N, C-alpha and C positions, 0 to 999 in steps of 0.2 A: 753826049751823056755817057758816063762810065758806069758799068754794072760790075758788082762784085759777084764772082762765080766761084763756088767751091764744089769739088767732086770727091766723094769718098766711097769706099766699099766697106761693108760691115756684115757681120753674121747676125741673123735674127734667131737667137738661141731658143726662144720660146716656141719656135716652129720646127724643132728637131723631129725628124720622121722616125718610123719604126725601126729603120736600119741604123739609127744613131747618127745620121748625117744632118748637117745644118745648112739651110739655104743661104746663099750669098746675095746681099742686096746692094743696090747702088743708090746713093743719095746725091742729088744735085740741088744746090742751094743758089738761088739768084736773088740778090738784094733781100735776103731774109725769108724768101718764099721757098719752101722745100717740096721736092718730088722724090718719093721713095719708090723703087721698082725692083722686083726680083730679076736677077739675070738668068734664072733658070738652071743654075748649077748648084750642086750640093757638095759639102766637104766635111771631113771629120774635124770637129772643133779644136782638137788638140794640135792640128797642123796650121792654125791661123794665128798670125801675129797682129794683135789689136793695135799696138803702137804704130806700126807702119802700114796697117790696113792691107796686108797681103799674106799669101801663103808662105809657110816656113818650108825649108828643105830644098834640095837640089837633085834628088833622085829622079829616075826616069819612069817610075811607076805612074799610072794614070791617076792624077789627083782628084779629078772631078767626076761626078756621076750625074747624069741627066735624068 
């Protein structure tokens, strides 16, 4: 039996905290059934690329806040 599995990372913008940081979520889909889970990291939404589901930039500053 073959299963279709998709994994993406996305921002949940409605949960932006008081510091203006947005949580990063992980979505795993197996044969149409979804599981969404926070990975426990926050990022400034302007540094997120939605098309590629990853953070923008290459600088060495600490991008994530726990």
